[in-house]
C-alpha positions in Angstrom: -80.3 -46.4 73.6 -79.4 -49.2 72.4 -77.9 -49.6 68.5 -79.1 -53.1 67.4 -76.9 -54.4 63.9 -77.8 -57.9 62.7 -73.9 -58.0 61.0 -70.7 -58.5 62.3 -69.8 -55.1 64.1 -66.1 -54.6 63.1 -67.5 -54.0 59.1 -70.8 -52.3 59.9 -69.7 -48.7 59.7 -73.5 -47.4 60.3 -73.7 -49.1 63.4 -70.7 -47.3 64.5 -71.2 -43.9 63.3 -74.7 -43.9 64.8 -73.5 -45.2 67.9 -70.6 -42.8 68.0 -72.7 -39.5 66.6 -75.4 -40.5 69.7 -72.8 -40.9 72.5 -71.3 -37.6 71.6 -74.7 -36.2 71.9 -75.1 -37.2 75.3 -76.6 -40.7 74.9 -75.3 -43.4 77.0 -75.2 -45.8 74.2 -75.2 -49.7 73.9 -73.9 -50.8 70.9 -75.2 -55.0 70.1 -74.5 -57.2 67.5 -72.2 -60.0 66.1 -68.9 -60.7 66.8 -66.3 -59.7 66.6 -66.4 -56.0 67.7 -62.6 -55.6 68.4 -63.1 -51.9 67.4 -65.9 -50.0 68.5 -66.4 -45.8 69.6 -65.1 -44.8 73.1 -67.7 -44.5 75.6 -69.9 -47.2 74.3 -71.1 -50.5 75.6 -70.6 -53.3 73.2 -72.9 -56.7 73.4 -71.5 -59.3 71.1 -74.3 -62.0 70.6 -74.0 -64.9 69.0 -77.1 -66.5 66.7 -76.8 -70.2 66.8 -79.2 -70.9 63.8 -81.0 -73.9 64.9 -84.3 -73.1 63.5 -83.0 -71.3 60.3 -80.8 -74.0 59.6 -83.1 -77.3 60.5 -84.7 -77.6 56.8 -80.8 -77.8 55.6 -79.6 -80.4 58.2 -82.9 -82.5 57.9 -83.8 -82.1 54.9 -87.1 -84.1 53.4 -86.0 -86.6 50.8 -89.0 -87.2 49.3 -89.6 -89.0 46.1 -86.3 -87.6 44.1 -84.0 -88.3 46.9 -85.5 -91.7 48.6 -82.4 -93.0 49.7 -80.7 -89.7 51.0 -79.8 -89.6 55.0 -82.2 -88.1 57.1 -79.8 -85.6 59.4 -76.7 -84.4 59.3 -75.8 -86.3 62.0 -76.7 -89.8 60.1 -74.6 -88.6 57.2 -71.4 -87.3 59.0 -71.5 -91.0 61.2 -72.0 -93.2 58.3 -69.4 -91.4 55.7 -66.9 -91.2 59.2 -67.7 -94.8 59.8 -66.7 -95.9 56.0 -63.6 -93.6 56.3 -62.6 -95.6 60.0 -63.2 -99.0 58.4 -60.6 -98.1 55.3 -58.3 -97.3 57.8 -58.5 -100.5 60.1 -58.5 -102.8 57.4 -55.2 -100.8 55.5 -53.9 -101.8 59.3 -54.6 -105.0 58.9 -53.2 -105.6 55.6 -49.7 -104.5 57.3 -50.3 -106.7 59.9 -50.9 -109.9 57.5 -47.4 -108.6 55.7 -45.8 -108.5 58.8 -47.1 -111.7 61.0 -45.4 -114.7 59.8 -47.8 -117.9 60.4 -48.0 -121.1 58.8 -49.1 -121.5 55.2 -52.7 -122.9 55.8 -53.4 -120.4 58.6 -51.9 -117.6 56.1 -54.2 -118.4 53.6 -57.3 -118.4 55.8 -56.6 -115.1 57.2 -55.9 -113.8 53.4 -59.2 -115.0 52.3 -60.9 -113.5 55.3 -58.9 -110.5 54.6 -60.2 -110.4 50.9 -63.8 -111.1 52.2 -63.5 -108.1 54.5 -62.4 -105.6 51.9 -65.5 -106.5 49.5 -67.8 -106.2 52.2 -66.1 -103.0 52.9 -66.3 -101.7 49.1 -70.3 -102.8 49.1 -70.7 -100.4 52.4 -68.8 -97.6 50.9 -70.7 -98.0 47.6 -73.7 -97.7 49.6 -72.7 -95.0 51.7 -71.8 -93.2 48.7 -75.3 -93.3 46.8 -77.0 -92.7 49.8 -74.5 -89.1 51.0 -74.5 -88.2 47.4 -78.5 -88.4 47.7 -78.4 -86.1 50.9 -75.9 -83.7 49.6 -78.3 -82.9 46.7 -81.2 -82.4 49.0 -79.1 -80.1 51.1 -77.9 -78.3 48.2 -82.0 -77.9 47.1 -82.8 -76.7 50.6 -80.0 -74.1 50.7 -81.9 -72.6 47.1 -85.6 -73.6 47.1 -85.7 -72.2 43.9 -87.7 -75.2 42.1 -91.1 -74.8 40.7 -92.3 -77.0 43.6 -90.6 -74.5 45.9 -92.5 -71.6 44.7 -95.7 -73.3 44.8 -95.2 -73.8 48.1 -94.1 -70.4 49.1 -97.0 -68.8 47.3 -99.5 -71.2 49.1 -98.3 -70.0 52.5 -98.5 -66.5 51.3 -101.9 -67.0 50.5 -103.3 -69.1 53.7 -100.9 -67.2 56.2 -100.7 -63.9 55.0 -98.4 -61.4 56.8 -97.6 -64.1 59.5 -95.8 -66.1 56.3 -92.4 -65.1 57.4 -92.5 -67.5 60.3 -92.9 -70.4 58.1 -91.0 -69.4 55.3 -87.6 -67.6 57.3 -87.5 -69.4 60.6 -84.0 -67.7 60.9 -85.7 -64.3 62.1 -86.9 -66.4 65.5 -83.4 -67.6 65.7 -82.3 -63.9 65.8 -85.0 -63.0 68.2 -83.8 -65.8 70.8 -80.2 -64.6 70.6 -81.1 -60.4 70.3 -84.4 -60.3 72.6 -83.2 -61.2 75.8 -79.9 -59.0 75.2 -82.5 -56.3 74.8 -84.8 -56.9 77.6 -82.1 -57.0 80.1 -80.5 -53.6 78.7 -84.0 -51.7 78.7 -82.8 -48.6 76.3 -85.3 -45.9 76.2 -84.9 -45.9 72.2 -83.5 -48.8 70.1 -82.2 -47.9 66.8 -82.7 -50.8 64.0 -80.4 -51.3 61.3 -81.9 -53.2 58.4 -84.9 -55.2 57.3 -84.7 -58.1 59.8 -83.2 -56.0 63.4 -86.6 -54.6 62.9 -89.0 -57.2 64.3 -86.5 -58.0 67.3 -86.6 -54.3 68.1 -90.4 -53.8 68.0 -91.1 -57.2 69.8 -88.9 -56.0 72.7 -90.5 -52.4 72.8 -93.9 -54.5 73.3 -92.4 -56.5 76.3 -91.2 -53.5 77.6 -94.5 -51.4 77.4 -96.5 -54.4 78.8 -94.3 -54.0 82.2 -94.8 -50.4 81.9 -91.4 -49.2 80.1 -91.9 -47.0 77.5 -89.2 -47.9 74.3 -89.2 -46.0 71.1 -88.0 -47.7 67.8 -85.9 -46.1 65.0 -85.9 -48.1 61.7 -82.7 -47.4 59.8 -83.7 -49.2 56.4 -80.9 -50.0 53.7 -81.7 -50.5 50.0 -83.1 -53.6 49.4 -80.8 -56.2 47.7 -81.6 -59.0 45.6 -83.1 -62.1 47.7 -81.9 -65.3 46.7 -85.3 -67.1 46.1 -88.8 -66.3 46.1 -89.1 -67.7 49.4 -86.8 -65.3 50.8 -88.1 -62.1 49.1 -91.9 -63.6 50.4 -90.6 -64.0 53.9 -88.8 -60.4 53.9 -91.8 -58.6 52.4 -94.2 -60.4 54.8 -92.1 -59.5 57.7 -91.7 -55.7 57.2 -95.6 -55.2 56.8 -96.2 -56.5 60.2 -93.4 -54.5 61.7 -92.7 -51.2 59.9 -95.9 -49.3 60.6 -95.4 -49.8 64.4 -92.0 -48.1 64.2 -91.7 -44.7 65.8 -89.4 -43.4 63.6 -87.8 -44.2 60.1 -84.5 -43.3 58.4 -82.8 -43.9 55.1 -80.2 -43.6 52.8 -81.6 -41.9 49.9 -84.4 -39.2 48.9 -86.1 -41.8 46.3 -86.1 -45.1 48.7 -87.4 -42.1 51.3 -90.4 -42.1 49.0 -90.6 -45.4 48.0 -91.1 -46.9 51.9 -93.7 -44.0 52.3 -95.8 -45.0 49.8 -95.3 -49.1 50.3 -95.8 -48.7 54.2 -98.2 -45.9 54.0 -96.3 -44.2 56.7 -97.3 -41.0 58.4 -94.5 -39.0 57.2 -91.5 -39.4 54.6 -88.5 -40.9 56.5 -85.4 -38.8 57.2 -82.7 -39.4 54.9 -79.2 -40.1 56.5 -76.5 -40.8 54.0 -73.8 -43.0 55.3 -70.6 -41.0 55.0 -67.3 -40.7 56.7 -67.1 -38.0 59.2 -64.9 -34.7 57.8 -61.3 -34.6 59.0 -59.1 -31.3 58.5 -55.8 -32.0 57.2 -55.8 -35.6 57.8 -52.1 -37.2 58.5 -51.2 -39.8 55.9 -52.1 -43.4 57.0 -49.0 -45.0 58.3 -49.4 -48.5 56.1 -52.0 -46.9 53.5 -53.4 -49.6 50.4 -50.0 -48.6 48.6 -48.0 -49.4 51.2 -49.7 -52.7 51.9 -49.6 -53.7 48.3 -45.7 -53.0 48.2 -45.8 -50.7 45.3 -43.8 -47.5 44.2 -45.4 -43.9 44.3 -45.2 -44.0 40.3 -47.2 -47.4 39.4 -50.7 -46.8 38.8 -53.0 -48.2 41.2 -57.1 -48.7 41.2 -58.7 -50.1 44.5 -62.3 -51.7 44.8 -63.5 -51.7 48.1 -66.5 -54.4 49.6 -67.5 -57.5 49.1 -66.8 -59.3 45.7 -70.2 -60.4 44.8 -70.6 -60.8 40.9 -73.1 -58.4 40.7 -71.1 -55.6 42.3 -68.7 -56.2 39.1 -65.2 -57.2 40.1 -64.5 -59.3 37.0 -64.9 -56.0 35.1 -61.7 -55.0 36.6 -60.0 -58.5 36.1 -60.8 -58.5 32.3 -59.8 -55.1 32.0 -56.2 -55.6 33.5 -54.5 -57.3 30.4 -55.6 -53.8 28.5 -54.0 -51.5 30.9 -50.6 -52.6 31.1 -48.8 -51.8 34.4 -52.0 -50.7 36.4 -52.2 -52.5 39.6 -55.8 -53.4 40.9 -56.5 -54.0 44.7 -59.4 -55.7 46.3 -60.2 -54.4 49.9 -62.4 -57.4 51.3 -63.9 -58.4 54.5 -63.5 -62.2 53.5 -59.8 -62.9 51.6 -61.2 -66.3 51.5 -64.4 -65.9 49.2 -65.1 -68.7 46.7 -65.6 -65.9 44.2 -62.6 -64.3 45.1 -60.6 -67.4 44.2 -62.2 -67.5 41.0 -61.2 -63.8 40.3 -58.0 -65.2 41.2 -58.0 -67.7 38.7 -59.0 -65.9 36.0 -56.4 -63.4 36.5 -53.7 -66.4 36.5 -55.5 -67.1 33.1 -55.0 -64.1 31.8 -51.4 -63.3 32.8 -52.0 -60.5 35.3 -51.9 -62.5 38.4 -49.2 -60.6 39.5 -51.2 -56.9 39.5 -54.0 -58.3 41.5 -53.8 -57.5 45.2 -56.3 -58.8 47.9 -56.3 -56.6 51.2 -58.5 -56.9 54.2 -60.6 -54.6 55.9 -59.2 -51.9 57.9 -60.9 -50.3 60.8 -64.1 -48.2 59.7 -62.5 -44.9 61.0 -59.4 -45.4 59.0 -60.8 -46.4 55.4 -60.1 -42.8 53.9 -56.9 -42.1 55.1 -55.9 -45.8 54.2 -57.6 -45.7 50.4 -55.8 -42.3 49.6 -52.6 -43.2 48.4 -54.5 -45.3 45.4 -55.1 -43.3 42.0 -58.4 -44.5 41.2 -62.0 -45.7 43.4 -64.0 -48.2 40.9 -67.5 -49.1 41.7 -68.3 -51.2 38.7 -71.8 -52.5 39.8 -74.7 -54.2 37.7 -77.3 -52.3 36.7 -79.8 -53.8 39.5 -82.7 -51.7 41.3 -80.9 -51.5 44.6 -78.0 -49.8 42.7 -79.7 -47.2 41.3 -81.5 -44.8 43.5 -78.4 -44.2 46.3 -74.9 -43.4 46.6 -73.1 -46.1 47.9 -71.2 -45.8 50.9 -67.7 -46.6 49.2 -68.8 -43.7 46.7 -68.4 -41.5 49.9 -65.1 -43.0 51.1 -63.5 -42.4 47.9 -64.4 -39.0 48.0 -63.1 -38.5 51.5 -59.8 -40.0 50.6 -59.7 -37.4 47.5 -59.6 -40.5 44.6 -60.9 -39.9 41.0 -63.9 -42.4 40.7 -64.6 -44.8 37.7 -68.3 -45.8 38.3 -70.9 -47.6 36.1 -73.9 -46.1 34.9 -76.3 -46.9 37.5 -78.3 -43.6 37.9 -77.6 -42.6 41.6 -73.7 -42.4 40.9 -73.5 -41.7 37.7 -75.4 -38.5 38.1 -73.3 -37.3 41.1 -69.9 -38.0 39.3 -70.9 -35.9 36.1 -72.5 -33.3 37.6 -69.4 -32.8 40.2 -66.8 -33.9 37.7 -64.6 -36.1 40.1 -64.5 -38.9 37.8 -65.8 -41.0 34.5 -68.8 -43.0 33.8 -68.6 -46.2 32.2 -71.4 -48.6 30.7 -71.9 -51.7 33.1 -70.5 -54.7 32.0 -68.4 -53.3 29.3 -64.9 -54.0 29.8 -63.6 -52.0 26.9 -65.5 -48.9 28.0 -64.5 -49.5 31.3 -60.7 -49.4 29.8 -61.7 -46.0 28.4 -63.1 -44.2 31.4 -59.8 -45.8 33.5 -57.3 -44.2 30.7 -58.9 -41.0 30.8 -58.4 -40.3 34.3 -54.9 -41.8 34.5 -54.2 -39.3 31.8 -55.2 -36.6 33.7 -55.4 -37.4 37.4 -55.2 -34.0 39.0 -58.2 -32.5 37.1 -60.5 -35.2 38.7 -59.0 -34.1 42.2 -59.8 -30.8 41.6 -63.5 -31.3 41.7 -63.1 -31.7 45.6 -61.9 -28.2 46.2 -64.1 -26.3 43.9 -67.2 -26.6 46.0 -67.8 -27.9 49.5 -69.1 -31.1 48.7 -67.2 -32.9 51.4 -68.9 -31.1 53.9 -72.5 -32.1 52.7 -71.3 -35.4 52.3 -70.0 -35.9 55.6 -71.2 -37.5 59.0 -71.3 -34.3 60.6 -73.8 -33.0 58.6 -75.7 -36.4 57.8 -76.4 -37.0 61.6 -77.9 -34.2 62.1 -81.5 -35.3 61.1 -81.3 -38.4 62.9 -80.4 -36.6 66.5 -83.1 -33.9 65.6 -85.2 -37.6 65.5 -83.9 -38.8 68.6 -84.9 -35.4 70.2 -88.6 -35.4 69.1 -89.3 -38.9 70.5 -87.5 -38.6 73.6 -87.8 -35.0 74.3 -84.8 -32.7 74.9 -81.7 -33.6 76.5 -80.2 -32.6 79.8 
C-alpha cells in the first residue's frame, strides 16, 4: 500500500502513524510526501516528492496588469531584470565617481568628465524613477493575484462555477495539476494495491492513479482520509475545493475521518453509501514512558519550580496565540513556550514584538518541532497545555491532535469554549474552559489550574481514557477497512 501525503512528512503525524500501523499489520508500505522526511517508521519505504508549482504560480508570476496597473511589468523575470539593472547602474556610477576623484586630469577635461558624470546620474535617476513606478504596480498586481478576493475576482469565480461546474477546479486552482505532475508518476511506478490519501488535495491524485492502473489491468483501492476543512483564503479557493471534492469523493472505495460529526456531514454532502469510519489522530499509548532527555523545560532552561505553559502547532491568528501573549503580564512568573514548525513565521515575529512591548519577552520561548513519536514525553515537563483557538466551524466538531498529545503527556489543559474540546474537558475534569478571545477569562482559567495542578492530572488516572485515546485503539477500524478492501492478510 501507499500512504500519500501532500505535506512535509516530518510534521505529518497522521501519515507517519498510518504508515507504521499498516507496516505492523503486515503490509509493505511506501510513504509518499513532500520533503523533508528525516524520520520515518522502520521498514517503510519513503519517496520524497517536489512540487514545482509551475501552473499554480503562473498567475502570480505573470499577472495581467489590466486597467488598474497598466505600467506593471508583465512577468517576474522582467521585474527582477529591471530592478537588478537599476541596482547595477547605481554601483557603476558610484565607481565612476570614485574614479573621477582619484584620476588627475587637466581642468578642461575634468570639467567635461564631471558634466558627463552629472548627466549620467540624471539619466539614471529618470530610469530608476520609471523602474520604481512599474515595480510598484507589478507588486500590487502580484498581491492581488495572491489574494483574489475583490468583487471582480469573486464574479469571475462564480462564472467559472456556473459554466464549468465540477470541472471548475482546473481553472480556479491549477496548483492541483502541479501536484498531479509531481505525485502521479511516483504512484504509477509504485503500483500499490491500496492508496491511503490524506487530505482533500491528495484525493484527486489517488483516484486518477487508480484509474490509470485499472486501465492497464491492475486494481487499486483508494481510502480517503478526510481532515476538518479549514477556512479557505478566498472564494476562489473555496469553490475550487468544493468542485474537486464533488468530482472525486464518490469514487473513493473507503472514507475515514477524525470525528463522528464530520463523518455524518461527509456522508450527507457526498451521498456516500456508508458513514465514514472514525479514526482519531491520537498518539500511541506507552506504558511507563522514560523522561525525555531534553524536554520542553530543559529546552527553555527553566527550573522545575517555574510555571510553564506550552502551545504546540502553527501560530496562525485563528489558533489564538495572541491571547497567551496578552495574558503574560497578568500571570507574573509564568513562562510560555510555543512549539512551532517554522520559528521564522511572520506572525510569530509579531507575537515577539508584542511581548517586547508588554515587557514579557524574556518569558516567551520559541522551540522547533521534535519528532512525532517524542511529542508527549517532550511536553511532559510543562505545567499546562493550552488550546486557545477561536470559534470557527472546523474547530467545533473534532478534538484536536494537540489535545490528545497533551493528554498523553498528562498535562492539565486550558481550552477555549469550542464545542468538542470544551465538552471533553468538562466531562473528564482534566482542565479549565475559558471564553475564546477573552484574555481575562484565560488568566482566570490558567490561575485555577496552577492553584491545584494535581487535581487535574489525576483525571487521567480515574478512567481508562488514555487507552481509548490511543493509536492502538483508534487504528483498529482503519485496519478493518483495509481487510475489507484487500481481503485477509496472509
